Jmol script that loads the backbone (N, CA, C; Angstrom):
load data "model"
ATOM      1  N   MET A   1       0.992  -1.014  -0.030  1.00  0.00           N
ATOM      2  CA  MET A   1      -0.154  -0.189   0.071  1.00  0.00           C
ATOM      3  C   MET A   1       0.657   0.920  -0.076  1.00  0.00           C
ATOM      4  N   THR A   2       0.096   2.518  -0.232  1.00  0.00           N
ATOM      5  CA  THR A   2       0.656   3.326  -0.128  1.00  0.00           C
ATOM      6  C   THR A   2       0.143   4.952  -0.044  1.00  0.00           C
ATOM      7  N   ALA A   3       0.236   5.755   0.606  1.00  0.00           N
ATOM      8  CA  ALA A   3      -0.054   6.908   1.024  1.00  0.00           C
ATOM      9  C   ALA A   3      -1.058   7.346  -0.132  1.00  0.00           C
ATOM     10  N   THR A   4      -2.481   7.595   0.693  1.00  0.00           N
ATOM     11  CA  THR A   4      -3.639   8.428  -0.258  1.00  0.00           C
ATOM     12  C   THR A   4      -3.015   9.963  -0.950  1.00  0.00           C
ATOM     13  N   ASP A   5      -3.933  10.211  -1.730  1.00  0.00           N
ATOM     14  CA  ASP A   5      -3.117  11.652  -2.151  1.00  0.00           C
ATOM     15  C   ASP A   5      -4.180  12.332  -1.156  1.00  0.00           C
ATOM     16  N   GLN A   6      -5.144  12.056  -0.355  1.00  0.00           N
ATOM     17  CA  GLN A   6      -5.557  12.735   0.580  1.00  0.00           C
ATOM     18  C   GLN A   6      -4.503  13.038   1.568  1.00  0.00           C
ATOM     19  N   ALA A   7      -4.074  11.946   1.779  1.00  0.00           N
ATOM     20  CA  ALA A   7      -2.660  12.140   3.080  1.00  0.00           C
ATOM     21  C   ALA A   7      -2.319  13.116   2.789  1.00  0.00           C
ATOM     22  N   ARG A   8      -1.441  12.856   1.552  1.00  0.00           N
ATOM     23  CA  ARG A   8      -0.344  13.758   2.008  1.00  0.00           C
ATOM     24  C   ARG A   8      -0.897  15.491   1.250  1.00  0.00           C
ATOM     25  N   GLU A   9      -1.938  15.253   1.011  1.00  0.00           N
ATOM     26  CA  GLU A   9      -2.479  16.786   1.097  1.00  0.00           C
ATOM     27  C   GLU A   9      -2.700  17.122   2.525  1.00  0.00           C
ATOM     28  N   MET A  10      -3.341  16.161   3.740  1.00  0.00           N
ATOM     29  CA  MET A  10      -3.224  16.560   4.782  1.00  0.00           C
ATOM     30  C   MET A  10      -2.140  16.815   5.520  1.00  0.00           C
ATOM     31  N   ALA A  11      -0.773  16.310   5.411  1.00  0.00           N
ATOM     32  CA  ALA A  11       0.707  15.969   5.459  1.00  0.00           C
ATOM     33  C   ALA A  11       0.881  17.581   5.052  1.00  0.00           C
ATOM     34  N   GLN A  12       0.734  17.837   3.786  1.00  0.00           N
ATOM     35  CA  GLN A  12       1.167  19.825   3.383  1.00  0.00           C
ATOM     36  C   GLN A  12       0.527  20.311   4.465  1.00  0.00           C
ATOM     37  N   ILE A  13      -0.674  20.295   4.535  1.00  0.00           N
ATOM     38  CA  ILE A  13      -1.794  21.211   5.482  1.00  0.00           C
ATOM     39  C   ILE A  13      -0.818  21.282   6.878  1.00  0.00           C
ATOM     40  N   ALA A  14      -1.008  20.164   7.840  1.00  0.00           N
ATOM     41  CA  ALA A  14      -0.178  20.124   8.920  1.00  0.00           C
ATOM     42  C   ALA A  14       1.261  20.381   8.802  1.00  0.00           C
ATOM     43  N   ALA A  15       1.506  20.360   8.124  1.00  0.00           N
ATOM     44  CA  ALA A  15       3.602  20.976   7.534  1.00  0.00           C
ATOM     45  C   ALA A  15       3.194  22.556   7.453  1.00  0.00           C
ATOM     46  N   ALA A  16       2.757  23.016   7.098  1.00  0.00           N
ATOM     47  CA  ALA A  16       2.461  24.577   6.886  1.00  0.00           C
ATOM     48  C   ALA A  16       2.193  24.778   7.720  1.00  0.00           C
ATOM     49  N   ALA A  17       1.367  24.516   8.597  1.00  0.00           N
ATOM     50  CA  ALA A  17       0.593  25.186   9.942  1.00  0.00           C
ATOM     51  C   ALA A  17       1.930  25.272  10.948  1.00  0.00           C
ATOM     52  N   ALA A  18       2.756  23.822  11.082  1.00  0.00           N
ATOM     53  CA  ALA A  18       3.859  23.766  11.420  1.00  0.00           C
ATOM     54  C   ALA A  18       4.813  24.718  11.356  1.00  0.00           C
ATOM     55  N   ASP A  19       5.027  24.832  10.457  1.00  0.00           N
ATOM     56  CA  ASP A  19       6.168  25.671  10.204  1.00  0.00           C
ATOM     57  C   ASP A  19       5.754  27.102  10.278  1.00  0.00           C
ATOM     58  N   ALA A  20       4.651  27.832  10.502  1.00  0.00           N
ATOM     59  CA  ALA A  20       4.254  29.257  10.419  1.00  0.00           C
ATOM     60  C   ALA A  20       4.492  29.147  11.537  1.00  0.00           C
ATOM     61  N   LYS A  21       4.171  28.280  13.047  1.00  0.00           N
ATOM     62  CA  LYS A  21       4.425  28.449  14.252  1.00  0.00           C
ATOM     63  C   LYS A  21       5.847  27.980  14.633  1.00  0.00           C
ATOM     64  N   GLY A  22       7.167  27.597  13.863  1.00  0.00           N
ATOM     65  CA  GLY A  22       8.214  27.784  14.110  1.00  0.00           C
ATOM     66  C   GLY A  22       8.438  26.199  14.366  1.00  0.00           C
ATOM     67  N   GLY A  23       7.814  25.212  14.179  1.00  0.00           N
ATOM     68  CA  GLY A  23       7.847  23.722  14.381  1.00  0.00           C
ATOM     69  C   GLY A  23       9.285  23.540  12.920  1.00  0.00           C
ATOM     70  N   GLU A  24       9.966  22.047  13.598  1.00  0.00           N
ATOM     71  CA  GLU A  24      11.501  22.308  13.356  1.00  0.00           C
ATOM     72  C   GLU A  24      11.239  20.880  12.713  1.00  0.00           C
ATOM     73  N   ASP A  25      12.448  20.316  12.110  1.00  0.00           N
ATOM     74  CA  ASP A  25      13.094  18.693  11.669  1.00  0.00           C
ATOM     75  C   ASP A  25      11.921  18.006  11.238  1.00  0.00           C
ATOM     76  N   PHE A  26      10.844  18.234  10.319  1.00  0.00           N
ATOM     77  CA  PHE A  26       9.756  17.711   9.997  1.00  0.00           C
ATOM     78  C   PHE A  26      10.279  16.068   9.600  1.00  0.00           C
ATOM     79  N   VAL A  27       9.727  15.552   9.110  1.00  0.00           N
ATOM     80  CA  VAL A  27       9.724  14.606   8.495  1.00  0.00           C
ATOM     81  C   VAL A  27       8.313  13.651   8.446  1.00  0.00           C
ATOM     82  N   ALA A  28       8.042  13.561   7.075  1.00  0.00           N
ATOM     83  CA  ALA A  28       6.871  12.448   7.190  1.00  0.00           C
ATOM     84  C   ALA A  28       7.014  10.750   6.705  1.00  0.00           C
ATOM     85  N   LEU A  29       5.816  10.124   7.065  1.00  0.00           N
ATOM     86  CA  LEU A  29       6.931   8.650   6.930  1.00  0.00           C
ATOM     87  C   LEU A  29       5.515   7.979   6.535  1.00  0.00           C
ATOM     88  N   ASP A  30       5.561   7.292   5.398  1.00  0.00           N
ATOM     89  CA  ASP A  30       4.508   6.723   4.911  1.00  0.00           C
ATOM     90  C   ASP A  30       4.320   4.959   6.017  1.00  0.00           C
ATOM     91  N   VAL A  31       3.066   4.996   6.628  1.00  0.00           N
ATOM     92  CA  VAL A  31       3.600   3.528   7.608  1.00  0.00           C
ATOM     93  C   VAL A  31       1.986   3.279   7.041  1.00  0.00           C
ATOM     94  N   SER A  32       1.843   3.285   5.785  1.00  0.00           N
ATOM     95  CA  SER A  32       0.277   2.504   5.200  1.00  0.00           C
ATOM     96  C   SER A  32       0.581   1.381   5.522  1.00  0.00           C
ATOM     97  N   GLY A  33       1.517   0.924   4.966  1.00  0.00           N
ATOM     98  CA  GLY A  33       2.182  -0.863   5.037  1.00  0.00           C
ATOM     99  C   GLY A  33       2.029  -1.472   5.802  1.00  0.00           C
ATOM    100  N   PRO A  34       2.345  -1.328   7.394  1.00  0.00           N
ATOM    101  CA  PRO A  34       2.635  -1.474   8.605  1.00  0.00           C
ATOM    102  C   PRO A  34       1.073  -1.350   8.929  1.00  0.00           C
ATOM    103  N   LEU A  35       0.403  -0.301   9.352  1.00  0.00           N
ATOM    104  CA  LEU A  35      -0.593   0.375   9.588  1.00  0.00           C
ATOM    105  C   LEU A  35      -1.453   0.625   8.812  1.00  0.00           C
ATOM    106  N   PRO A  36      -2.318  -0.492   8.397  1.00  0.00           N
ATOM    107  CA  PRO A  36      -3.571  -0.018   7.284  1.00  0.00           C
ATOM    108  C   PRO A  36      -4.243   0.630   8.041  1.00  0.00           C
ATOM    109  N   LEU A  37      -4.787   1.272   8.767  1.00  0.00           N
ATOM    110  CA  LEU A  37      -5.781   2.536   9.453  1.00  0.00           C
ATOM    111  C   LEU A  37      -4.967   3.694   9.352  1.00  0.00           C
ATOM    112  N   VAL A  38      -3.865   3.619   9.190  1.00  0.00           N
ATOM    113  CA  VAL A  38      -3.061   5.287   9.019  1.00  0.00           C
ATOM    114  C   VAL A  38      -1.921   4.867   7.710  1.00  0.00           C
ATOM    115  N   ASP A  39      -2.116   6.251   6.882  1.00  0.00           N
ATOM    116  CA  ASP A  39      -1.495   6.392   5.710  1.00  0.00           C
ATOM    117  C   ASP A  39       0.291   7.056   6.224  1.00  0.00           C
ATOM    118  N   ILE A  40      -0.008   8.241   6.832  1.00  0.00           N
ATOM    119  CA  ILE A  40       0.937   9.014   6.607  1.00  0.00           C
ATOM    120  C   ILE A  40       1.407   9.477   8.526  1.00  0.00           C
ATOM    121  N   PHE A  41       2.580   9.374   9.165  1.00  0.00           N
ATOM    122  CA  PHE A  41       2.635   9.595  10.162  1.00  0.00           C
ATOM    123  C   PHE A  41       3.604  10.882   9.974  1.00  0.00           C
ATOM    124  N   LEU A  42       3.297  11.790  10.874  1.00  0.00           N
ATOM    125  CA  LEU A  42       3.945  13.814  10.315  1.00  0.00           C
ATOM    126  C   LEU A  42       4.458  14.066  11.753  1.00  0.00           C
ATOM    127  N   LEU A  43       5.995  13.938  11.502  1.00  0.00           N
ATOM    128  CA  LEU A  43       6.486  14.221  13.256  1.00  0.00           C
ATOM    129  C   LEU A  43       7.458  15.799  12.682  1.00  0.00           C
ATOM    130  N   VAL A  44       7.043  16.589  13.947  1.00  0.00           N
ATOM    131  CA  VAL A  44       7.654  17.690  14.022  1.00  0.00           C
ATOM    132  C   VAL A  44       7.606  18.156  15.552  1.00  0.00           C
ATOM    133  N   THR A  45       8.877  19.087  15.350  1.00  0.00           N
ATOM    134  CA  THR A  45       9.768  19.233  17.075  1.00  0.00           C
ATOM    135  C   THR A  45       9.000  21.018  17.203  1.00  0.00           C
ATOM    136  N   GLY A  46       8.711  21.010  18.678  1.00  0.00           N
ATOM    137  CA  GLY A  46       8.403  22.429  18.940  1.00  0.00           C
ATOM    138  C   GLY A  46      10.203  22.610  20.224  1.00  0.00           C
ATOM    139  N   ARG A  47      10.210  24.207  20.562  1.00  0.00           N
ATOM    140  CA  ARG A  47      11.242  24.284  21.161  1.00  0.00           C
ATOM    141  C   ARG A  47      11.101  24.000  22.421  1.00  0.00           C
ATOM    142  N   ASN A  48       9.781  24.648  22.983  1.00  0.00           N
ATOM    143  CA  ASN A  48       9.747  24.117  24.383  1.00  0.00           C
ATOM    144  C   ASN A  48       7.713  23.837  24.450  1.00  0.00           C
ATOM    145  N   GLU A  49       7.266  23.590  25.718  1.00  0.00           N
ATOM    146  CA  GLU A  49       5.749  23.502  25.704  1.00  0.00           C
ATOM    147  C   GLU A  49       4.855  24.189  24.784  1.00  0.00           C
ATOM    148  N   ARG A  50       4.921  25.783  25.650  1.00  0.00           N
ATOM    149  CA  ARG A  50       4.524  26.748  24.589  1.00  0.00           C
ATOM    150  C   ARG A  50       4.121  26.185  22.985  1.00  0.00           C
ATOM    151  N   ASN A  51       5.718  26.121  22.653  1.00  0.00           N
ATOM    152  CA  ASN A  51       5.841  26.217  20.989  1.00  0.00           C
ATOM    153  C   ASN A  51       5.275  24.754  20.777  1.00  0.00           C
ATOM    154  N   VAL A  52       5.134  24.042  21.432  1.00  0.00           N
ATOM    155  CA  VAL A  52       4.449  22.523  21.335  1.00  0.00           C
ATOM    156  C   VAL A  52       3.047  22.700  21.066  1.00  0.00           C
ATOM    157  N   ALA A  53       2.368  23.506  21.992  1.00  0.00           N
ATOM    158  CA  ALA A  53       1.186  23.543  22.161  1.00  0.00           C
ATOM    159  C   ALA A  53       0.895  24.574  20.695  1.00  0.00           C
ATOM    160  N   ALA A  54       1.646  25.832  20.544  1.00  0.00           N
ATOM    161  CA  ALA A  54       0.567  26.267  19.593  1.00  0.00           C
ATOM    162  C   ALA A  54       0.919  25.788  18.045  1.00  0.00           C
ATOM    163  N   ILE A  55       1.771  24.998  18.107  1.00  0.00           N
ATOM    164  CA  ILE A  55       2.005  23.627  16.881  1.00  0.00           C
ATOM    165  C   ILE A  55       1.133  23.134  16.892  1.00  0.00           C
ATOM    166  N   ALA A  56       0.466  22.435  17.253  1.00  0.00           N
ATOM    167  CA  ALA A  56      -0.653  21.382  17.435  1.00  0.00           C
ATOM    168  C   ALA A  56      -1.771  22.439  17.573  1.00  0.00           C
ATOM    169  N   ASP A  57      -2.117  23.055  18.521  1.00  0.00           N
ATOM    170  CA  ASP A  57      -3.484  23.902  17.958  1.00  0.00           C
ATOM    171  C   ASP A  57      -3.609  24.376  16.409  1.00  0.00           C
ATOM    172  N   ASP A  58      -2.484  24.730  15.976  1.00  0.00           N
ATOM    173  CA  ASP A  58      -2.691  25.683  14.541  1.00  0.00           C
ATOM    174  C   ASP A  58      -2.755  24.488  13.507  1.00  0.00           C
ATOM    175  N   ILE A  59      -1.965  23.257  13.844  1.00  0.00           N
ATOM    176  CA  ILE A  59      -2.339  22.656  13.241  1.00  0.00           C
ATOM    177  C   ILE A  59      -3.677  21.955  13.113  1.00  0.00           C
ATOM    178  N   GLU A  60      -4.367  21.409  14.317  1.00  0.00           N
ATOM    179  CA  GLU A  60      -5.509  21.296  14.408  1.00  0.00           C
ATOM    180  C   GLU A  60      -6.799  21.819  13.318  1.00  0.00           C
ATOM    181  N   GLU A  61      -6.379  23.307  13.638  1.00  0.00           N
ATOM    182  CA  GLU A  61      -7.456  24.461  13.015  1.00  0.00           C
ATOM    183  C   GLU A  61      -7.286  24.434  11.749  1.00  0.00           C
ATOM    184  N   LYS A  62      -6.307  24.495  11.317  1.00  0.00           N
ATOM    185  CA  LYS A  62      -5.975  24.349   9.904  1.00  0.00           C
ATOM    186  C   LYS A  62      -6.422  23.336   9.037  1.00  0.00           C
ATOM    187  N   LEU A  63      -6.260  21.868   9.840  1.00  0.00           N
ATOM    188  CA  LEU A  63      -7.038  20.817   9.134  1.00  0.00           C
ATOM    189  C   LEU A  63      -8.303  20.679   9.512  1.00  0.00           C
ATOM    190  N   LEU A  64      -8.787  21.265  10.790  1.00  0.00           N
ATOM    191  CA  LEU A  64     -10.583  21.195  10.776  1.00  0.00           C
ATOM    192  C   LEU A  64     -11.294  22.540   9.447  1.00  0.00           C
ATOM    193  N   GLU A  65     -10.189  23.651   9.397  1.00  0.00           N
ATOM    194  CA  GLU A  65     -10.661  24.391   8.451  1.00  0.00           C
ATOM    195  C   GLU A  65     -10.594  23.878   7.110  1.00  0.00           C
ATOM    196  N   ALA A  66      -9.725  22.893   6.780  1.00  0.00           N
ATOM    197  CA  ALA A  66      -9.923  22.130   5.438  1.00  0.00           C
ATOM    198  C   ALA A  66     -11.105  20.878   5.038  1.00  0.00           C
ATOM    199  N   GLY A  67     -11.753  20.710   6.566  1.00  0.00           N
ATOM    200  CA  GLY A  67     -12.747  19.737   6.410  1.00  0.00           C
ATOM    201  C   GLY A  67     -12.953  18.360   7.021  1.00  0.00           C
ATOM    202  N   HIS A  68     -11.161  18.610   7.633  1.00  0.00           N
ATOM    203  CA  HIS A  68     -10.610  17.041   7.831  1.00  0.00           C
ATOM    204  C   HIS A  68     -11.267  16.980   9.639  1.00  0.00           C
ATOM    205  N   LYS A  69     -11.948  16.050   9.916  1.00  0.00           N
ATOM    206  CA  LYS A  69     -12.183  15.510  11.023  1.00  0.00           C
ATOM    207  C   LYS A  69     -11.362  15.108  12.234  1.00  0.00           C
ATOM    208  N   ARG A  70     -11.001  15.713  13.223  1.00  0.00           N
ATOM    209  CA  ARG A  70     -10.190  15.515  14.536  1.00  0.00           C
ATOM    210  C   ARG A  70     -10.642  13.615  14.892  1.00  0.00           C
ATOM    211  N   LEU A  71     -10.211  13.014  15.146  1.00  0.00           N
ATOM    212  CA  LEU A  71     -10.673  11.515  16.003  1.00  0.00           C
ATOM    213  C   LEU A  71     -10.314  11.274  17.217  1.00  0.00           C
ATOM    214  N   ARG A  72      -8.827  12.028  17.699  1.00  0.00           N
ATOM    215  CA  ARG A  72      -8.646  11.957  18.658  1.00  0.00           C
ATOM    216  C   ARG A  72      -7.500  13.310  18.805  1.00  0.00           C
ATOM    217  N   ARG A  73      -7.100  13.776  20.179  1.00  0.00           N
ATOM    218  CA  ARG A  73      -6.116  14.506  20.440  1.00  0.00           C
ATOM    219  C   ARG A  73      -5.314  13.783  21.797  1.00  0.00           C
ATOM    220  N   GLU A  74      -4.354  13.661  22.034  1.00  0.00           N
ATOM    221  CA  GLU A  74      -4.010  12.813  22.961  1.00  0.00           C
ATOM    222  C   GLU A  74      -2.417  14.044  23.564  1.00  0.00           C
ATOM    223  N   GLY A  75      -2.152  14.387  24.808  1.00  0.00           N
ATOM    224  CA  GLY A  75      -0.941  15.223  25.272  1.00  0.00           C
ATOM    225  C   GLY A  75      -0.708  16.530  25.379  1.00  0.00           C
ATOM    226  N   ARG A  76      -2.083  17.127  24.900  1.00  0.00           N
ATOM    227  CA  ARG A  76      -2.081  18.217  25.036  1.00  0.00           C
ATOM    228  C   ARG A  76      -2.171  19.309  26.000  1.00  0.00           C
ATOM    229  N   ALA A  77      -2.097  18.582  27.251  1.00  0.00           N
ATOM    230  CA  ALA A  77      -2.172  18.938  28.416  1.00  0.00           C
ATOM    231  C   ALA A  77      -0.714  19.647  29.218  1.00  0.00           C
ATOM    232  N   GLU A  78      -0.199  18.589  28.691  1.00  0.00           N
ATOM    233  CA  GLU A  78       1.601  18.700  29.314  1.00  0.00           C
ATOM    234  C   GLU A  78       2.271  19.255  28.170  1.00  0.00           C
ATOM    235  N   SER A  79       1.800  18.970  27.031  1.00  0.00           N
ATOM    236  CA  SER A  79       2.725  19.640  25.581  1.00  0.00           C
ATOM    237  C   SER A  79       3.923  19.283  25.262  1.00  0.00           C
ATOM    238  N   ARG A  80       4.451  18.507  26.202  1.00  0.00           N
ATOM    239  CA  ARG A  80       5.668  17.038  25.716  1.00  0.00           C
ATOM    240  C   ARG A  80       5.931  16.755  24.402  1.00  0.00           C
ATOM    241  N   TRP A  81       4.552  16.140  24.162  1.00  0.00           N
ATOM    242  CA  TRP A  81       4.071  15.015  23.187  1.00  0.00           C
ATOM    243  C   TRP A  81       2.466  14.853  22.572  1.00  0.00           C
ATOM    244  N   VAL A  82       2.320  15.598  21.849  1.00  0.00           N
ATOM    245  CA  VAL A  82       1.050  15.937  21.572  1.00  0.00           C
ATOM    246  C   VAL A  82       1.009  15.154  20.033  1.00  0.00           C
ATOM    247  N   LEU A  83      -0.093  14.244  20.205  1.00  0.00           N
ATOM    248  CA  LEU A  83      -0.654  13.499  18.956  1.00  0.00           C
ATOM    249  C   LEU A  83      -2.220  14.089  18.889  1.00  0.00           C
ATOM    250  N   LEU A  84      -2.306  13.976  17.433  1.00  0.00           N
ATOM    251  CA  LEU A  84      -3.196  14.588  16.594  1.00  0.00           C
ATOM    252  C   LEU A  84      -3.524  13.387  15.397  1.00  0.00           C
ATOM    253  N   ASP A  85      -4.729  12.671  15.365  1.00  0.00           N
ATOM    254  CA  ASP A  85      -5.072  11.536  14.650  1.00  0.00           C
ATOM    255  C   ASP A  85      -6.261  12.065  14.113  1.00  0.00           C
ATOM    256  N   PHE A  86      -5.966  12.308  12.943  1.00  0.00           N
ATOM    257  CA  PHE A  86      -6.895  12.991  11.780  1.00  0.00           C
ATOM    258  C   PHE A  86      -7.496  11.462  10.638  1.00  0.00           C
ATOM    259  N   GLY A  87      -6.977  10.283  11.023  1.00  0.00           N
ATOM    260  CA  GLY A  87      -7.351   9.474  10.372  1.00  0.00           C
ATOM    261  C   GLY A  87      -6.491   8.721   9.508  1.00  0.00           C
ATOM    262  N   ASP A  88      -6.323   9.701   8.400  1.00  0.00           N
ATOM    263  CA  ASP A  88      -5.077   8.675   7.451  1.00  0.00           C
ATOM    264  C   ASP A  88      -3.553   9.391   8.196  1.00  0.00           C
ATOM    265  N   LEU A  89      -4.039  10.633   8.610  1.00  0.00           N
ATOM    266  CA  LEU A  89      -2.988  10.895   9.074  1.00  0.00           C
ATOM    267  C   LEU A  89      -2.700  11.424  10.550  1.00  0.00           C
ATOM    268  N   VAL A  90      -1.620  10.842  10.808  1.00  0.00           N
ATOM    269  CA  VAL A  90      -1.057  11.405  12.594  1.00  0.00           C
ATOM    270  C   VAL A  90      -0.335  12.315  12.634  1.00  0.00           C
ATOM    271  N   VAL A  91      -0.149  12.930  13.339  1.00  0.00           N
ATOM    272  CA  VAL A  91       0.750  14.143  13.523  1.00  0.00           C
ATOM    273  C   VAL A  91       1.272  13.985  15.146  1.00  0.00           C
ATOM    274  N   HIS A  92       2.698  14.078  15.260  1.00  0.00           N
ATOM    275  CA  HIS A  92       2.960  13.711  16.085  1.00  0.00           C
ATOM    276  C   HIS A  92       4.235  15.026  16.388  1.00  0.00           C
ATOM    277  N   VAL A  93       3.793  15.950  17.586  1.00  0.00           N
ATOM    278  CA  VAL A  93       4.583  17.310  17.878  1.00  0.00           C
ATOM    279  C   VAL A  93       5.191  17.054  19.226  1.00  0.00           C
ATOM    280  N   PHE A  94       6.624  16.812  18.701  1.00  0.00           N
ATOM    281  CA  PHE A  94       6.997  16.832  19.922  1.00  0.00           C
ATOM    282  C   PHE A  94       7.984  17.529  20.636  1.00  0.00           C
ATOM    283  N   HIS A  95       8.293  17.747  21.972  1.00  0.00           N
ATOM    284  CA  HIS A  95       9.202  18.470  22.638  1.00  0.00           C
ATOM    285  C   HIS A  95      10.705  18.053  22.414  1.00  0.00           C
ATOM    286  N   GLU A  96      11.184  18.832  22.024  1.00  0.00           N
ATOM    287  CA  GLU A  96      13.033  18.159  21.623  1.00  0.00           C
ATOM    288  C   GLU A  96      13.520  17.072  22.541  1.00  0.00           C
ATOM    289  N   GLU A  97      13.355  16.738  23.826  1.00  0.00           N
ATOM    290  CA  GLU A  97      13.992  15.819  24.461  1.00  0.00           C
ATOM    291  C   GLU A  97      12.763  14.710  24.181  1.00  0.00           C
ATOM    292  N   GLU A  98      11.876  14.993  24.084  1.00  0.00           N
ATOM    293  CA  GLU A  98      11.046  13.247  24.082  1.00  0.00           C
ATOM    294  C   GLU A  98      10.841  12.831  22.115  1.00  0.00           C
ATOM    295  N   ARG A  99      11.494  13.694  21.191  1.00  0.00           N
ATOM    296  CA  ARG A  99      11.592  13.515  20.116  1.00  0.00           C
ATOM    297  C   ARG A  99      12.645  12.587  20.041  1.00  0.00           C
ATOM    298  N   ILE A 100      13.828  13.400  20.884  1.00  0.00           N
ATOM    299  CA  ILE A 100      15.191  11.872  20.668  1.00  0.00           C
ATOM    300  C   ILE A 100      14.941  10.972  21.061  1.00  0.00           C
ATOM    301  N   TYR A 101      14.428  11.097  22.844  1.00  0.00           N
ATOM    302  CA  TYR A 101      13.886  10.302  23.902  1.00  0.00           C
ATOM    303  C   TYR A 101      13.130   8.434  22.817  1.00  0.00           C
ATOM    304  N   TYR A 102      11.819   9.109  22.382  1.00  0.00           N
ATOM    305  CA  TYR A 102      11.031   8.351  21.980  1.00  0.00           C
ATOM    306  C   TYR A 102      11.596   7.784  20.189  1.00  0.00           C
ATOM    307  N   GLY A 103      12.614   8.129  19.907  1.00  0.00           N
ATOM    308  CA  GLY A 103      13.036   7.809  18.601  1.00  0.00           C
ATOM    309  C   GLY A 103      11.887   7.434  17.021  1.00  0.00           C
ATOM    310  N   LEU A 104      10.798   8.130  17.512  1.00  0.00           N
ATOM    311  CA  LEU A 104       9.948   7.302  16.335  1.00  0.00           C
ATOM    312  C   LEU A 104      10.951   7.018  14.834  1.00  0.00           C
ATOM    313  N   GLU A 105      11.693   7.856  14.225  1.00  0.00           N
ATOM    314  CA  GLU A 105      11.885   7.913  12.833  1.00  0.00           C
ATOM    315  C   GLU A 105      12.985   6.239  12.922  1.00  0.00           C
ATOM    316  N   ARG A 106      13.267   6.058  14.316  1.00  0.00           N
ATOM    317  CA  ARG A 106      13.899   4.713  14.388  1.00  0.00           C
ATOM    318  C   ARG A 106      12.994   3.382  14.344  1.00  0.00           C
ATOM    319  N   LEU A 107      12.382   3.603  15.487  1.00  0.00           N
ATOM    320  CA  LEU A 107      11.329   2.546  14.872  1.00  0.00           C
ATOM    321  C   LEU A 107      10.693   2.333  13.996  1.00  0.00           C
ATOM    322  N   TRP A 108      10.216   3.553  13.152  1.00  0.00           N
ATOM    323  CA  TRP A 108       9.823   3.352  11.361  1.00  0.00           C
ATOM    324  C   TRP A 108      10.770   3.579  10.487  1.00  0.00           C
ATOM    325  N   LYS A 109      11.697   3.392  10.350  1.00  0.00           N
ATOM    326  CA  LYS A 109      12.960   3.242   9.624  1.00  0.00           C
ATOM    327  C   LYS A 109      12.620   2.584   8.383  1.00  0.00           C
ATOM    328  N   ASP A 110      12.150   1.553   8.304  1.00  0.00           N
ATOM    329  CA  ASP A 110      11.749   0.730   6.946  1.00  0.00           C
ATOM    330  C   ASP A 110      10.484   1.758   6.424  1.00  0.00           C
ATOM    331  N   CYS A 111      10.253   2.422   6.640  1.00  0.00           N
ATOM    332  CA  CYS A 111       8.741   3.287   5.789  1.00  0.00           C
ATOM    333  C   CYS A 111       9.756   4.158   4.819  1.00  0.00           C
ATOM    334  N   PRO A 112       8.538   4.010   3.868  1.00  0.00           N
ATOM    335  CA  PRO A 112       9.321   5.443   3.352  1.00  0.00           C
ATOM    336  C   PRO A 112       9.192   6.530   3.407  1.00  0.00           C
ATOM    337  N   VAL A 113       9.960   7.500   3.051  1.00  0.00           N
ATOM    338  CA  VAL A 113       9.806   9.086   3.612  1.00  0.00           C
ATOM    339  C   VAL A 113       8.488   9.634   2.346  1.00  0.00           C
ATOM    340  N   VAL A 114       7.649  10.756   2.960  1.00  0.00           N
ATOM    341  CA  VAL A 114       6.761  11.620   2.193  1.00  0.00           C
ATOM    342  C   VAL A 114       7.206  12.772   2.059  1.00  0.00           C
ATOM    343  N   PRO A 115       7.942  13.505   0.562  1.00  0.00           N
ATOM    344  CA  PRO A 115       7.885  14.461   0.702  1.00  0.00           C
ATOM    345  C   PRO A 115       7.083  15.765   1.404  1.00  0.00           C
ATOM    346  N   ILE A 116       8.166  16.420   1.907  1.00  0.00           N
ATOM    347  CA  ILE A 116       6.638  17.547   2.268  1.00  0.00           C
ATOM    348  C   ILE A 116       7.711  19.432   1.579  1.00  0.00           C
ATOM    349  N   VAL A 117       6.651  19.816   1.329  1.00  0.00           N
ATOM    350  CA  VAL A 117       7.711  20.832   0.761  1.00  0.00           C
ATOM    351  C   VAL A 117       6.859  22.509   1.204  1.00  0.00           C
ATOM    352  N   LEU A 118       7.775  23.053   2.145  1.00  0.00           N
ATOM    353  CA  LEU A 118       7.420  24.023   3.037  1.00  0.00           C
ATOM    354  C   LEU A 118       7.491  25.464   2.454  1.00  0.00           C
ATOM    355  N   PRO A 119       6.609  26.665   2.420  1.00  0.00           N
ATOM    356  CA  PRO A 119       6.045  27.467   2.033  1.00  0.00           C
ATOM    357  C   PRO A 119       8.027  28.493   2.469  1.00  0.00           C
ATOM    358  N   GLU A 120       8.456  28.680   1.707  1.00  0.00           N
ATOM    359  CA  GLU A 120       9.667  29.696   1.221  1.00  0.00           C
ATOM    360  C   GLU A 120       9.237  31.117   2.304  1.00  0.00           C
ATOM    361  N   HIS A 121      10.085  31.290   3.128  1.00  0.00           N
ATOM    362  CA  HIS A 121      10.773  32.291   3.938  1.00  0.00           C
ATOM    363  C   HIS A 121      11.167  33.512   3.296  1.00  0.00           C
ATOM    364  N   THR A 122      10.842  34.407   3.760  1.00  0.00           N
ATOM    365  CA  THR A 122      11.469  35.855   3.316  1.00  0.00           C
ATOM    366  C   THR A 122      12.296  36.271   4.855  1.00  0.00           C
ATOM    367  N   ALA A 123      13.282  37.340   4.695  1.00  0.00           N
ATOM    368  CA  ALA A 123      14.047  37.545   5.307  1.00  0.00           C
ATOM    369  C   ALA A 123      13.151  38.613   6.724  1.00  0.00           C
ATOM    370  N   ALA A 124      12.034  39.058   6.702  1.00  0.00           N
ATOM    371  CA  ALA A 124      10.871  39.376   7.451  1.00  0.00           C
ATOM    372  C   ALA A 124      10.148  38.475   8.203  1.00  0.00           C
ATOM    373  N   ASP A 125      10.001  37.332   7.793  1.00  0.00           N
ATOM    374  CA  ASP A 125      10.055  36.013   8.620  1.00  0.00           C
ATOM    375  C   ASP A 125      10.575  35.717   9.637  1.00  0.00           C
TER     376      ASP A 125
END
end "model"
wireframe off; spacefill off
backbone 0.3
color backbone group
């Protein structure tokens, strides 16, 4: 199996929202082979708890605006690792320390990487 076009579009929307809030180290993995109910994991890093919360909130807002329904959200209270489940797309917004500790990239290293194109930034950004 391979990630659907809809899942890829959702990942782009989520990545652009995260980028606008200062998200870093974007990795999108096509997990549709080993996980039949999910197409893409999007991993994003925030610099601190407030940044993680802001990134997660903006991703959720933009995906809802685009007509996608959130199925589940976890970790928002602590904002160290926020998981947003939109069905075809699951977004993991990590604090730097949690990203290193849990190492999801290592766990899913056999999955293909999905290209993410981020908006260009100007000097004023």
